[in-house]
Backbone bond lengths (Angstrom), bond angles and torsions (degrees), N, CA, C in turn:
res aa  C-N    CA-C-N  psi(-1)  N-CA   C-N-CA  omega(-1)  CA-C   N-CA-C  phi
1 X - - - 1.456 - - 1.527 109.87 -
2 X 1.323 115.97 170.41 1.457 120.14 -179.50 1.527 110.88 -69.74
3 X 1.326 115.81 164.95 1.471 121.24 -174.36 1.521 112.47 -61.08
4 X 1.337 117.38 -42.77 1.469 119.92 -179.08 1.518 110.95 -59.48
5 X 1.321 117.21 -45.09 1.465 120.85 -179.34 1.514 111.43 -61.91
6 X 1.333 116.47 -43.04 1.460 119.60 179.78 1.531 111.50 -67.94
7 X 1.315 117.52 -32.88 1.467 121.16 175.56 1.525 109.88 -64.44
8 X 1.334 116.05 -45.67 1.469 120.91 -179.40 1.524 110.45 -63.03
9 X 1.337 116.74 -45.18 1.462 120.16 179.52 1.518 110.90 -62.67
10 X 1.330 117.25 -48.07 1.460 120.70 179.31 1.510 112.08 -60.63
11 X 1.331 116.22 -41.17 1.466 121.22 179.74 1.527 111.35 -64.11
12 X 1.331 116.33 -43.18 1.469 120.86 179.65 1.519 111.19 -65.20
13 X 1.331 116.45 -38.77 1.465 120.45 177.65 1.527 109.95 -66.26
14 X 1.345 116.85 -41.86 1.462 120.72 176.84 1.510 111.99 -59.53
15 X 1.327 115.81 -42.36 1.459 120.99 178.14 1.523 110.88 -63.25
16 X 1.327 116.93 -42.19 1.459 120.63 -179.24 1.526 111.93 -63.57
17 X 1.342 117.05 -32.67 1.463 120.90 -176.70 1.522 112.33 -83.67
18 X 1.336 116.91 -49.73 1.473 119.89 -172.49 1.521 114.66 -127.90
19 X 1.320 117.56 7.53 1.464 120.25 -176.90 1.517 113.87 -57.35
20 X 1.321 116.75 -39.46 1.470 120.67 -178.01 1.529 111.36 -67.23
21 X 1.336 117.06 -25.34 1.466 121.07 -175.30 1.531 113.16 -96.48
22 X 1.348 117.28 -35.46 1.471 118.06 -176.10 1.527 113.42 -127.65
23 X 1.334 117.49 7.11 1.459 120.95 174.12 1.521 113.85 65.09
24 X 1.343 115.48 -136.62 1.459 120.51 -173.25 1.528 114.03 -67.73
25 X 1.319 117.31 -14.59 1.461 118.84 175.40 1.526 110.63 -64.79
26 X 1.310 116.50 -32.11 1.465 120.16 177.17 1.524 109.82 -64.40
27 X 1.326 116.30 -39.28 1.458 121.41 177.62 1.519 110.10 -65.71
28 X 1.328 116.27 -42.34 1.470 120.98 179.99 1.526 111.44 -61.92
29 X 1.315 116.66 -50.79 1.467 119.21 -178.14 1.530 111.75 -69.25
30 X 1.306 116.64 -33.33 1.460 119.35 175.65 1.519 111.36 -64.22
31 X 1.339 116.15 -40.39 1.469 120.91 178.31 1.519 110.86 -63.81
32 X 1.340 116.11 -42.06 1.475 120.43 178.82 1.526 110.05 -63.22
33 X 1.330 116.14 -47.09 1.468 120.12 -179.60 1.528 110.92 -62.33
34 X 1.331 116.16 -34.77 1.458 120.05 -178.91 1.512 114.07 -67.40
35 X 1.330 117.27 -18.60 1.469 120.79 179.47 1.528 113.00 -97.46
36 X 1.322 117.51 -17.68 1.474 121.35 -174.19 1.536 113.68 -56.34
37 X 1.333 120.32 -45.23 1.473 118.90 -178.54 1.526 114.44 -57.35
38 X 1.339 117.16 -28.47 1.463 119.90 -177.43 1.521 113.34 -80.14
39 X 1.321 117.62 1.83 1.460 119.82 176.24 1.528 111.27 -66.89
40 X 1.332 116.80 -10.65 1.466 119.23 177.88 1.525 112.68 -66.05
41 X 1.348 117.26 -12.45 1.469 119.74 178.69 1.521 111.71 -65.19
42 X 1.332 116.81 -22.39 1.468 119.61 -179.91 1.522 111.79 -68.83
43 X 1.337 116.66 -11.67 1.466 119.68 177.84 1.521 111.42 -61.03
44 X 1.347 116.55 -26.94 1.458 120.46 -178.48 1.523 112.21 -64.23
45 X 1.354 117.09 -20.30 1.464 120.86 179.82 1.526 112.31 -84.24
46 X 1.317 117.30 -11.07 1.462 120.36 -173.53 1.525 113.76 -122.56
47 X 1.332 117.43 -1.75 1.456 119.17 -177.56 1.519 109.68 -146.62
48 X 1.323 116.95 178.60 1.462 121.07 -178.32 1.527 110.46 -78.49
49 X 1.328 115.15 168.80 1.464 121.62 -175.52 1.525 112.69 -58.13
50 X 1.329 116.77 -45.87 1.463 120.54 -176.49 1.522 110.86 -64.36
51 X 1.337 116.99 -44.65 1.467 120.57 179.97 1.521 111.01 -64.95
52 X 1.348 116.80 -39.67 1.460 120.64 179.38 1.527 111.04 -63.48
53 X 1.339 116.91 -39.58 1.461 120.83 178.25 1.526 110.83 -65.92
54 X 1.334 115.90 -37.82 1.466 120.05 179.63 1.525 111.27 -68.24
55 X 1.347 116.25 -35.45 1.468 121.48 -179.36 1.521 111.42 -73.47
56 X 1.336 116.84 -35.60 1.463 121.21 -173.89 1.527 111.43 -57.47
57 X 1.316 114.61 130.25 1.466 122.95 -177.50 1.530 111.44 56.91
58 X 1.325 114.58 38.69 1.448 120.51 177.62 1.514 111.36 -102.80
59 X 1.335 117.11 -110.55 1.458 122.41 -175.06 1.527 113.14 -55.20
60 X 1.339 117.51 -44.17 1.466 119.81 -176.96 1.525 112.80 -69.19
61 X 1.334 116.57 -12.16 1.461 120.91 179.22 1.530 111.41 -108.90
62 X 1.309 115.87 25.49 1.463 120.03 -176.39 1.525 112.20 -108.77
63 X 1.314 114.86 163.16 1.460 120.93 174.10 1.521 109.85 -62.08
64 X 1.329 115.64 -38.54 1.467 121.00 -179.56 1.524 110.68 -57.83
65 X 1.333 116.54 -45.33 1.472 120.69 -179.74 1.523 110.69 -60.68
66 X 1.325 117.16 -45.72 1.468 121.19 -179.12 1.522 111.48 -62.32
67 X 1.334 116.36 -42.45 1.468 120.91 -178.93 1.528 111.27 -67.27
68 X 1.325 117.19 -40.28 1.460 120.90 -176.96 1.520 113.47 -75.11
69 X 1.332 116.65 -41.57 1.458 119.57 -170.38 1.527 114.38 -94.73
70 X 1.327 118.86 -20.49 1.466 119.78 177.49 1.528 111.88 -58.93
71 X 1.336 119.30 -46.95 1.472 118.91 177.28 1.529 112.80 -63.89
72 X 1.329 116.44 -35.60 1.465 119.69 179.76 1.524 110.63 -65.01
73 X 1.334 116.67 -49.81 1.468 119.93 178.51 1.528 110.49 -64.35
74 X 1.341 117.03 -39.08 1.458 120.78 178.43 1.517 111.72 -60.97
75 X 1.333 116.11 -41.85 1.476 120.73 178.92 1.526 111.21 -66.37
76 X 1.338 117.11 -44.08 1.467 120.88 -179.10 1.526 111.27 -60.68
77 X 1.331 116.70 -46.94 1.467 120.31 -177.36 1.526 111.00 -68.95
78 X 1.323 116.53 -38.83 1.474 119.17 -179.67 1.525 111.91 -67.05
79 X 1.322 117.32 -17.86 1.464 121.16 179.37 1.521 112.13 -72.70
80 X 1.355 117.87 -34.79 1.470 118.72 -174.96 1.533 114.26 -116.01
81 X 1.326 118.50 -11.87 1.461 120.03 176.19 1.534 110.03 -85.75
82 X 1.321 115.89 153.44 1.466 120.48 179.45 1.524 111.15 -64.76
83 X 1.324 115.22 -35.53 1.458 119.42 178.32 1.532 107.67 -78.36
84 X 1.313 118.18 114.60 1.462 123.18 -168.58 1.531 115.21 -102.28
85 X 1.321 117.95 8.03 1.468 120.28 -176.25 1.532 110.85 -72.44
86 X 1.311 115.69 99.01 1.469 121.26 -178.73 1.530 111.30 -59.45
87 X 1.320 117.14 -42.51 1.462 120.19 -178.67 1.533 111.32 -64.30
88 X 1.331 115.88 -40.07 1.458 120.07 179.21 1.523 111.75 -63.99
89 X 1.331 116.49 -45.17 1.465 120.53 178.08 1.523 111.16 -64.15
90 X 1.311 116.13 -41.61 1.465 120.01 -179.73 1.524 111.17 -62.91
91 X 1.330 116.89 -41.49 1.465 120.53 178.25 1.523 110.32 -63.80
92 X 1.336 116.98 -42.35 1.470 120.51 178.39 1.525 110.46 -58.22
93 X 1.337 116.27 -50.39 1.463 119.26 -177.45 1.527 111.55 -66.78
94 X 1.317 116.76 -39.11 1.465 118.24 -179.54 1.523 110.96 -62.08
95 X 1.317 117.16 -49.00 1.457 119.74 -177.04 1.523 112.02 -67.71
96 X 1.339 117.59 -37.28 1.467 120.48 178.30 1.526 111.01 -68.29
97 X 1.336 116.82 -39.71 1.466 120.77 177.52 1.528 111.47 -69.33
98 X 1.312 116.41 -40.35 1.461 121.41 -173.91 1.534 112.54 -75.20
99 X 1.336 117.36 -37.72 1.468 119.20 -179.57 1.524 111.71 -69.35
100 X 1.333 116.76 -23.05 1.476 120.40 177.13 1.532 111.10 -58.80
101 X 1.337 120.13 -57.97 1.464 119.11 179.09 1.523 113.85 -68.34
102 X 1.325 117.39 -26.55 1.465 119.19 176.57 1.526 109.42 -62.78
103 X 1.338 116.63 -43.27 1.462 119.92 177.56 1.526 110.63 -67.15
104 X 1.332 117.31 -43.39 1.462 120.78 179.33 1.517 112.55 -62.01
105 X 1.319 116.80 -26.47 1.462 120.23 179.72 1.528 112.09 -64.87
106 X 1.321 117.46 -16.60 1.455 120.99 179.11 1.529 112.09 -83.67
107 X 1.334 117.74 -9.83 1.453 121.85 -177.76 1.525 111.33 -89.53
108 X 1.323 115.53 175.15 1.462 120.95 -178.36 1.520 111.94 -67.58
109 X 1.340 117.24 -38.91 1.457 119.63 -178.62 1.524 111.49 -70.18
110 X 1.320 116.54 -37.38 1.455 120.20 178.42 1.521 113.10 74.45
111 X 1.319 116.56 -170.93 1.465 122.32 -179.66 1.526 110.73 -142.32
112 X 1.334 114.79 155.84 1.465 120.22 173.06 1.532 107.85 -92.86
113 X 1.315 114.86 66.04 1.458 121.70 -175.25 1.518 111.73 -58.17
114 X 1.332 116.38 -33.42 1.464 120.62 -175.55 1.534 112.57 -101.14
115 X 1.353 115.72 24.06 1.466 119.76 175.57 1.537 108.55 -50.45
116 X 1.341 118.80 140.16 1.463 129.63 12.71 1.525 115.92 -86.03
117 X 1.311 118.90 4.40 1.461 119.44 174.29 1.520 109.03 -66.76
118 X 1.308 116.93 138.54 1.462 121.97 -176.15 1.528 109.87 -83.22
119 X 1.334 114.85 68.06 1.459 121.51 179.70 1.531 108.04 -128.53
120 X 1.323 116.56 121.00 1.464 120.01 177.33 1.522 108.74 -103.41
121 X 1.322 115.56 115.77 1.460 122.18 -178.66 1.530 108.86 -87.58
122 X 1.329 117.09 114.81 1.464 121.19 -178.05 1.527 109.37 -142.35
123 X 1.322 116.21 104.92 1.463 120.40 179.83 1.528 111.85 -78.44
124 X 1.339 117.11 -26.35 1.469 123.35 177.36 1.529 111.68 57.80
125 X 1.324 115.32 48.38 1.467 119.63 179.60 1.528 112.94 -110.37
126 X 1.335 116.88 -9.84 1.457 119.34 -177.50 1.525 109.13 -145.16
127 X 1.331 116.33 143.34 1.462 120.41 177.97 1.528 109.13 -76.50
128 X 1.321 115.73 157.74 1.468 120.62 -175.25 1.524 112.47 -61.77
129 X 1.329 117.48 -24.38 1.469 122.17 172.84 1.520 107.47 -126.15
130 X 1.326 116.80 118.00 1.467 120.40 -179.02 1.526 108.76 -140.43
131 X 1.343 117.35 103.19 1.469 120.24 -178.34 1.517 114.01 -61.79
132 X 1.334 118.05 -25.84 1.463 120.52 179.06 1.530 111.10 -67.23
133 X 1.325 116.13 -26.49 1.466 120.37 175.28 1.523 110.85 -84.50
134 X 1.321 116.69 -46.20 1.462 121.13 -168.10 1.523 114.44 -79.36
135 X 1.324 117.70 -46.56 1.469 119.90 -170.18 1.534 114.15 -63.28
136 X 1.346 120.18 -48.04 1.477 118.38 177.06 1.531 111.75 -60.56
137 X 1.312 116.27 -38.30 1.462 123.65 177.96 1.526 109.96 -60.33
138 X 1.333 116.00 -46.73 1.467 122.27 -178.86 1.525 111.19 -64.68
139 X 1.322 117.08 -43.78 1.471 121.24 -179.73 1.529 110.47 -60.56
140 X 1.323 116.53 -45.43 1.472 120.64 179.59 1.526 111.32 -62.14
141 X 1.326 117.02 -39.44 1.461 121.09 179.73 1.530 111.00 -66.11
142 X 1.319 116.79 -43.49 1.462 120.73 179.57 1.526 110.87 -62.17
143 X 1.334 116.26 -42.51 1.474 120.26 178.41 1.528 109.64 -62.66
144 X 1.323 117.17 -43.18 1.464 121.16 179.99 1.525 111.20 -59.97
145 X 1.329 117.04 -38.27 1.456 121.30 -178.91 1.523 113.02 -65.07
146 X 1.303 117.16 -20.50 1.472 121.37 -177.38 1.527 112.65 -79.36
147 X 1.316 117.54 -11.05 1.457 121.59 179.91 1.536 111.03 -100.47
148 X 1.325 115.30 156.53 1.464 119.87 177.21 1.517 110.04 -65.57
149 X 1.327 115.46 155.29 1.461 119.77 -174.28 1.525 112.84 -62.67
150 X 1.332 117.78 -23.20 1.469 120.65 -179.10 1.528 113.00 -90.04
151 X 1.332 116.44 -4.12 1.460 120.64 -176.47 1.530 111.35 -73.72
152 X 1.337 116.10 136.20 1.457 120.26 176.27 1.524 111.25 -67.58
153 X 1.352 116.48 -32.55 1.460 119.86 -179.57 1.529 111.22 -62.65
154 X 1.337 116.81 -31.79 1.463 120.60 178.15 1.528 110.29 -60.42
155 X 1.315 116.33 -47.19 1.458 120.26 -179.94 1.527 111.24 -69.69
156 X 1.332 116.29 -35.29 1.466 120.12 -179.69 1.526 110.54 -62.59
157 X 1.347 116.94 -48.52 1.468 119.97 -178.68 1.526 111.63 -66.36
158 X 1.318 116.83 -38.03 1.462 119.09 178.09 1.525 110.61 -65.45
159 X 1.316 116.09 -40.70 1.469 119.97 178.47 1.524 111.89 -67.37
160 X 1.332 116.35 -34.10 1.465 119.34 176.36 1.526 109.92 -62.65
161 X 1.342 116.46 -43.52 1.461 120.41 178.60 1.514 111.98 -61.16
162 X 1.326 116.77 -44.93 1.459 120.93 178.76 1.529 111.33 -64.54
163 X 1.315 116.31 -38.48 1.463 120.73 -179.53 1.525 111.09 -68.90
164 X 1.339 116.94 -44.88 1.461 120.72 179.19 1.521 111.61 -60.71
165 X 1.336 116.21 -45.35 1.458 119.78 -177.69 1.528 111.32 -66.15
166 X 1.327 116.47 -41.16 1.457 120.37 -179.96 1.527 111.14 -67.71
167 X 1.323 116.08 -39.91 1.468 120.58 178.34 1.524 110.82 -63.59
168 X 1.334 116.26 -41.22 1.461 120.29 178.90 1.526 110.55 -62.09
169 X 1.330 116.68 -42.14 1.465 120.15 177.57 1.526 111.07 -59.82
170 X 1.323 115.88 -41.13 1.469 119.98 179.00 1.529 110.61 -64.26
171 X 1.324 116.63 -40.14 1.470 121.04 -179.74 1.522 111.10 -64.30
172 X 1.356 117.16 -33.26 1.471 119.38 -179.18 1.528 111.95 -61.68
173 X 1.328 117.11 -29.49 1.467 119.77 177.22 1.530 110.26 -67.69
174 X 1.327 115.69 -38.60 1.466 120.12 178.08 1.524 109.82 -65.69
175 X 1.343 116.62 -44.44 1.460 120.91 -179.81 1.523 111.11 -63.79
176 X 1.328 116.59 -40.14 1.464 120.31 177.34 1.532 110.86 -61.64
177 X 1.329 115.63 -42.31 1.456 119.59 178.99 1.519 112.14 -62.87
178 X 1.329 117.09 -41.66 1.466 121.26 178.66 1.522 111.02 -64.18
179 X 1.346 116.21 -43.90 1.462 120.12 179.45 1.527 110.54 -64.71
180 X 1.321 115.72 -42.15 1.469 120.33 -179.62 1.531 110.40 -59.00
181 X 1.318 116.39 -42.49 1.468 119.81 -179.37 1.522 111.09 -65.15
182 X 1.338 116.93 -33.95 1.461 120.90 177.88 1.529 111.16 -67.17
183 X 1.325 116.61 -40.53 1.470 119.97 177.52 1.531 110.20 -65.24
184 X 1.324 116.67 -43.93 1.463 120.07 178.09 1.535 110.92 -59.90
185 X 1.312 116.01 -43.62 1.466 120.74 -179.49 1.526 111.01 -62.65
186 X 1.337 116.03 -43.03 1.467 120.43 -179.52 1.523 111.32 -64.46
187 X 1.337 117.00 -41.82 1.461 120.72 178.91 1.525 111.09 -64.06
188 X 1.324 115.92 -39.04 1.462 120.64 178.17 1.525 110.92 -65.63
189 X 1.341 116.62 -45.41 1.469 121.38 -179.53 1.520 112.16 -64.19
190 X 1.332 115.95 -30.21 1.467 120.49 -179.25 1.528 112.17 -93.79
191 X 1.343 115.97 6.60 1.469 122.11 177.32 1.525 112.53 55.14
192 X 1.313 115.84 41.95 1.461 120.52 178.94 1.524 109.47 -99.21
193 X 1.314 115.53 126.10 1.461 120.05 176.35 1.528 108.81 -91.52
194 X 1.312 115.99 143.68 1.461 119.43 -174.96 1.521 109.81 -151.42
195 X 1.337 114.76 166.34 1.456 120.86 -178.17 1.529 112.43 -100.61
196 X 1.336 116.81 -39.60 1.464 119.85 178.44 1.529 110.23 -160.07
197 X 1.343 115.45 159.91 1.468 122.39 178.82 1.525 108.78 -124.69
198 X 1.317 116.03 139.46 1.461 121.90 175.99 1.521 107.68 -127.00
199 X 1.333 118.06 120.71 1.464 120.96 -177.71 1.528 111.08 -117.69
200 X 1.339 115.42 153.79 1.460 121.53 -179.47 1.527 108.46 -160.85
201 X 1.327 118.46 155.92 1.471 120.54 176.55 1.518 110.69 -76.60
202 X 1.312 116.48 153.31 1.463 120.87 175.05 1.529 108.79 -80.55
203 X 1.341 118.78 169.46 1.464 121.36 -175.52 1.531 114.71 -55.59
204 X 1.335 114.95 136.65 1.471 124.39 168.37 1.525 115.44 71.61
205 X 1.336 118.58 8.71 1.462 117.90 -177.70 1.520 110.29 -160.32
206 X 1.334 115.46 170.57 1.467 121.55 173.21 1.534 110.20 -125.96
207 X 1.327 115.39 26.87 1.465 121.44 177.09 1.519 110.52 -95.86
208 X 1.335 116.02 -41.42 1.462 121.98 179.80 1.524 109.25 -101.31
209 X 1.336 116.15 123.49 1.465 121.78 -177.51 1.523 110.63 -117.12
210 X 1.322 115.26 145.96 1.459 121.96 178.53 1.522 109.94 -113.13
211 X 1.335 115.34 150.83 1.463 120.37 178.63 1.519 110.19 -133.37
212 X 1.314 116.01 136.80 1.456 123.31 167.22 1.523 106.66 -106.10
213 X 1.305 116.30 126.92 1.464 121.43 -178.75 1.528 108.15 -120.34
214 X 1.318 116.07 122.17 1.462 119.65 -178.58 1.523 110.96 -93.20
215 X 1.330 115.31 128.44 1.457 121.90 169.93 1.533 107.30 -115.20
216 X 1.312 117.56 -174.35 1.466 120.04 -173.91 1.526 111.97 -63.07
217 X 1.336 117.11 -44.85 1.462 120.35 -174.91 1.528 113.96 -115.84
218 X 1.332 116.98 -10.71 1.463 120.44 -174.27 1.527 111.68 -135.55
219 X 1.324 113.62 169.75 1.461 121.31 166.75 1.520 107.34 -115.69
220 X 1.301 116.01 140.48 1.463 121.62 174.94 1.520 107.48 -107.09
221 X 1.318 117.34 124.80 1.467 121.83 179.96 1.520 108.92 -111.07
222 X 1.327 115.66 126.06 1.451 120.29 -179.50 1.513 112.04 -138.24
223 X 1.330 116.46 165.65 1.467 121.28 178.19 1.521 109.47 -136.77
224 X 1.329 114.19 151.66 1.471 120.03 -179.98 1.523 109.32 -143.49
225 X 1.338 115.26 126.28 1.457 121.79 174.18 1.523 108.63 -107.56
226 X 1.320 116.11 144.76 1.463 119.60 178.54 1.532 111.62 -66.48
227 X 1.348 116.92 -7.56 1.461 121.67 175.79 1.528 111.87 -100.22
228 X 1.320 117.73 5.29 1.466 120.83 -178.72 1.519 111.74 -65.48
229 X 1.341 114.82 145.21 1.469 121.03 176.13 1.533 110.94 -121.04
230 X 1.334 116.90 -7.74 1.462 121.90 -178.87 1.531 110.05 -115.90
231 X 1.322 115.16 169.54 1.461 120.86 -179.03 1.529 110.88 -66.42
232 X 1.320 115.22 155.09 1.458 121.42 176.62 1.530 108.99 -73.59
233 X 1.327 115.59 133.78 1.458 120.96 177.32 1.525 109.46 -106.88
234 X 1.331 116.35 131.82 1.460 120.91 -179.70 1.530 110.17 -108.19
235 X 1.346 116.23 126.94 1.458 121.77 175.15 1.527 108.99 -89.58
236 X 1.322 116.59 139.91 1.459 122.18 -177.66 1.528 110.51 -94.69
237 X 1.346 115.82 127.25 1.465 122.05 176.89 1.534 108.56 -124.75
238 X 1.332 117.53 109.86 1.471 119.66 178.48 1.522 111.02 -59.17
239 X 1.311 116.21 142.44 1.463 120.12 179.17 1.527 111.09 -66.32
240 X 1.303 116.80 -44.09 1.475 122.32 179.64 1.527 112.63 56.86
241 X 1.315 117.90 27.78 1.467 120.30 -178.56 1.527 111.89 -63.42
242 X 1.336 116.07 -24.78 1.465 119.72 -179.20 1.525 112.35 -66.70
243 X 1.344 116.97 -18.98 1.463 120.23 179.53 1.530 112.03 -65.88
244 X 1.323 116.81 -19.42 1.464 119.96 178.00 1.527 111.51 -69.40
245 X 1.323 116.96 -26.18 1.463 119.93 -179.10 1.521 111.41 58.52
246 X 1.337 115.34 -131.65 1.461 120.57 -179.14 1.529 112.68 -70.97
247 X 1.334 116.71 -15.91 1.474 120.23 179.33 1.525 111.61 -62.70
248 X 1.320 116.42 -20.01 1.461 119.81 -179.18 1.521 111.41 -59.91
249 X 1.340 116.66 -22.92 1.464 121.24 -179.66 1.522 112.28 -89.67
250 X 1.343 117.21 -8.26 1.464 120.67 -177.87 1.530 111.05 -66.49
251 X 1.327 117.20 140.87 1.465 122.04 -176.49 1.528 112.19 -59.67
252 X 1.343 117.21 -44.72 1.460 120.06 -178.34 1.519 111.67 -67.91
253 X 1.322 116.71 -36.92 1.460 120.01 177.19 1.527 109.76 -64.12
254 X 1.328 116.28 -42.47 1.455 120.29 178.08 1.530 111.20 -63.03
255 X 1.333 116.79 -37.52 1.471 120.31 178.07 1.524 110.93 -66.46
256 X 1.335 116.63 -39.47 1.467 120.01 178.06 1.528 110.49 -65.05
257 X 1.313 116.53 -39.87 1.464 120.38 178.61 1.534 110.09 -63.16
258 X 1.334 115.91 -40.34 1.464 120.20 178.42 1.525 110.95 -66.64
259 X 1.337 116.95 -41.42 1.460 121.47 179.93 1.525 110.90 -61.72
260 X 1.334 116.55 -41.97 1.470 120.42 -179.66 1.522 112.44 -86.26
261 X 1.333 116.18 7.79 1.464 122.86 175.56 1.525 112.41 57.81
262 X 1.343 115.62 28.69 1.459 120.29 177.88 1.521 114.34 84.23
263 X 1.334 117.89 -3.87 1.465 121.42 -179.90 1.530 109.20 -90.02
264 X 1.319 116.69 88.32 1.456 119.69 -179.34 1.527 110.66 -154.59
265 X 1.325 114.98 154.87 1.462 121.91 171.14 1.520 108.16 -125.95
266 X 1.315 115.44 162.50 1.458 122.13 177.34 1.520 108.88 -120.49
267 X 1.327 116.72 134.12 1.462 122.42 174.00 1.517 109.58 -119.40
268 X 1.305 116.34 148.05 1.457 121.44 172.67 1.512 107.50 -120.14
269 X 1.336 116.11 111.96 1.455 122.32 -176.87 1.518 108.71 -124.89
270 X 1.344 115.57 121.11 1.477 121.40 -178.84 1.528 111.61 52.31
271 X 1.339 114.95 40.27 1.458 119.95 177.05 1.509 114.73 80.34
272 X 1.344 118.54 1.69 1.460 122.58 -178.91 1.528 110.38 -107.82
273 X 1.325 115.44 140.99 1.456 121.11 179.45 1.528 110.87 -92.61
274 X 1.333 115.70 136.17 1.458 121.38 178.09 1.528 109.69 -124.84
275 X 1.315 114.52 136.94 1.465 122.40 178.61 1.523 107.70 -105.40
276 X 1.333 117.71 121.51 1.459 122.86 -178.09 1.524 110.65 -110.42
277 X 1.318 116.93 119.09 1.464 121.97 176.20 1.525 107.58 -84.99
278 X 1.330 116.82 112.99 1.459 121.49 -174.46 1.520 114.26 -76.75
279 X 1.314 118.11 -15.76 1.468 120.25 -171.28 1.523 112.81 -62.64
280 X 1.327 117.31 -24.26 1.466 119.74 -174.92 1.520 112.62 -109.25
281 X 1.325 115.99 6.94 1.453 119.85 171.40 1.515 114.91 74.92
282 X 1.340 113.63 -155.66 1.454 122.36 -172.13 1.522 112.23 -113.97
283 X 1.330 115.38 150.50 1.460 120.66 172.12 1.521 110.81 -79.41
284 X 1.303 115.52 -22.79 1.459 122.00 -177.43 1.518 107.83 -126.42
285 X 1.317 117.87 118.97 1.462 120.83 -175.51 1.525 112.15 -91.10
286 X 1.321 117.82 12.90 1.456 120.43 175.79 1.532 109.33 -69.96
287 X 1.345 118.00 153.61 1.471 121.25 -177.11 1.530 113.10 -54.99
288 X 1.334 115.46 136.41 1.468 123.37 176.46 1.528 113.86 60.36
289 X 1.302 117.03 24.74 1.464 119.86 176.84 1.522 110.07 -66.60
290 X 1.330 116.20 144.17 1.464 121.46 176.00 1.533 111.19 -111.82
291 X 1.332 116.16 13.65 1.468 120.92 -177.95 1.528 110.12 -86.71
292 X 1.300 116.25 75.15 1.460 120.68 -179.55 1.529 110.75 -74.62
293 X 1.330 115.71 147.94 1.462 120.54 -179.69 1.525 110.60 -58.60
294 X 1.329 116.41 -44.06 1.465 120.51 177.63 1.525 108.87 -117.60
295 X 1.320 113.37 104.31 1.460 122.72 -177.49 1.520 107.98 -127.25
296 X 1.331 117.11 128.94 1.465 121.21 -174.07 1.531 110.89 -124.03
297 X 1.321 115.13 133.74 1.453 121.03 172.54 1.527 107.75 -81.83
298 X 1.326 116.68 128.54 1.463 121.23 178.38 1.524 108.60 -92.50
299 X 1.330 115.84 117.96 1.463 121.34 -179.68 1.525 109.78 -108.81
300 X 1.323 116.59 139.71 1.466 122.03 175.16 1.525 107.42 -128.26
301 X 1.342 116.92 116.31 1.466 119.50 -178.31 1.524 111.27 -83.63
302 X 1.326 115.22 -177.23 1.455 120.76 -176.46 1.506 114.56 -62.45
303 X 1.330 117.20 -24.13 1.464 121.55 179.06 1.530 112.50 -93.08
304 X 1.323 115.59 5.27 1.458 119.54 179.12 1.518 113.99 83.44
305 X 1.349 116.91 9.20 1.461 120.66 178.71 1.532 109.54 -74.62
306 X 1.326 115.87 130.17 1.462 121.69 -177.75 1.525 110.18 -100.92
307 X 1.332 116.09 131.94 1.460 121.33 174.98 1.523 109.32 -132.09
308 X 1.325 115.32 152.83 1.462 121.96 177.16 1.529 108.49 -114.26
309 X 1.316 116.62 130.20 1.461 121.53 178.82 1.520 109.04 -120.39
310 X 1.336 116.46 118.78 1.461 120.19 -177.91 1.528 111.05 -71.32
311 X 1.316 115.68 134.42 1.459 121.26 175.71 1.532 109.10 -70.10
312 X 1.319 115.97 130.29 1.458 119.81 -177.17 1.522 111.17 -71.83
313 X 1.332 114.67 143.71 1.458 121.16 176.10 1.518 108.87 -103.81
314 X 1.312 116.76 142.91 1.458 121.61 -177.20 1.524 111.10 -106.69
315 X 1.322 115.67 165.03 1.463 121.01 176.97 1.527 110.38 -62.18
316 X 1.315 115.25 -32.19 1.464 119.87 178.75 1.523 110.78 -64.40
317 X 1.352 116.04 -38.75 1.467 120.20 177.38 1.526 110.89 -59.63
318 X 1.345 115.86 -43.11 1.454 120.82 -179.35 1.515 112.52 -64.51
319 X 1.327 116.78 -43.42 1.467 120.78 -179.36 1.526 111.14 -63.84
320 X 1.331 115.82 -41.54 1.461 119.61 -179.52 1.528 110.56 -66.26
321 X 1.329 116.13 -40.65 1.462 120.22 179.11 1.523 110.74 -62.46
322 X 1.328 117.62 -44.47 1.463 120.64 -179.44 1.523 111.56 -61.99
323 X 1.330 115.37 -39.93 1.466 119.64 179.01 1.523 110.59 -65.07
324 X 1.340 116.27 -45.67 1.464 120.14 179.48 1.524 111.90 -64.48
325 X 1.332 116.17 -39.41 1.466 120.57 -179.13 1.521 111.15 -63.06
326 X 1.331 115.95 -44.51 1.460 119.69 -178.57 1.527 110.97 -59.04
327 X 1.337 115.50 -41.98 1.455 119.03 179.10 1.529 110.89 -66.19
328 X 1.331 115.64 -39.32 1.466 119.31 -177.38 1.517 112.50 -73.24
329 X 1.331 117.55 -34.67 1.465 121.62 179.02 1.528 110.63 -59.18
330 X 1.321 116.60 -35.57 1.458 121.36 -176.52 1.518 113.09 -69.71
331 X 1.338 116.42 -8.34 1.458 119.93 176.29 1.527 112.77 114.78
332 X 1.348 116.42 158.81 1.458 119.80 -178.89 1.524 111.02 -94.34
């Protein structure tokens, strides 16, 4: 999830653990702990694109990380804070660190919660930024902060925020199931044979859902809003995996394929190869758009070294996507 959401979650967890004993300091340390796992993004400054993608939401988002570092952070803070309860600090840091990857596991990217096992847990029920999850949670936390640490109302409002956010997460599974059944029904009605379906919510909401459908030679991309009145339309995107040629055997290409879980297409434009990660959809929802959210130029130097360079996204791309999404959410 986005940084603000993880700060709010960490802060609320900190309040639940030690708020009654140390007041807003529990919120502060919980917020700090809630952001620590995302420090893995700095890996992009020290390594190549493929390695940075593999590292992201890896070790720092694992149970192992929470178990190892919670006592360390708990010990450090208990050394200089007036409140000296090592166990209390350790519990605060553990829960704030651990709930971070648990929440991220609900997104499309997912987390390697069970690192070092190569398993990425991704429920794909919520977008990385979802105001319906964050804003009520944030409001409840702010209200709780306005009361003294011994006040029952402080704990009540914090618990309301935690309950609302958790309930919303549970509801997203129901919404995903309903959307999935609609995609299955549409494919059946249109007599389309397929190998697998991958569904996820569109940006900022859980009303409009997207589906990637794999067939033998193509991917079918479709969308469904709970306000739709017409049939689901699927756009055809050829896999074009053969365009990779011998590059398909390259180690970095294989790592990219593993990272995208096999959901990718290849384009050749003006003699250049592009790798499109389908899991995150398109920036432009117009028919046959090739503006994928994550699109990489494949470079091969004179020594045969392969590198991936992500295509930059502009503010204009974001504005156009938001406008298109709003129209699509309202139904077809």
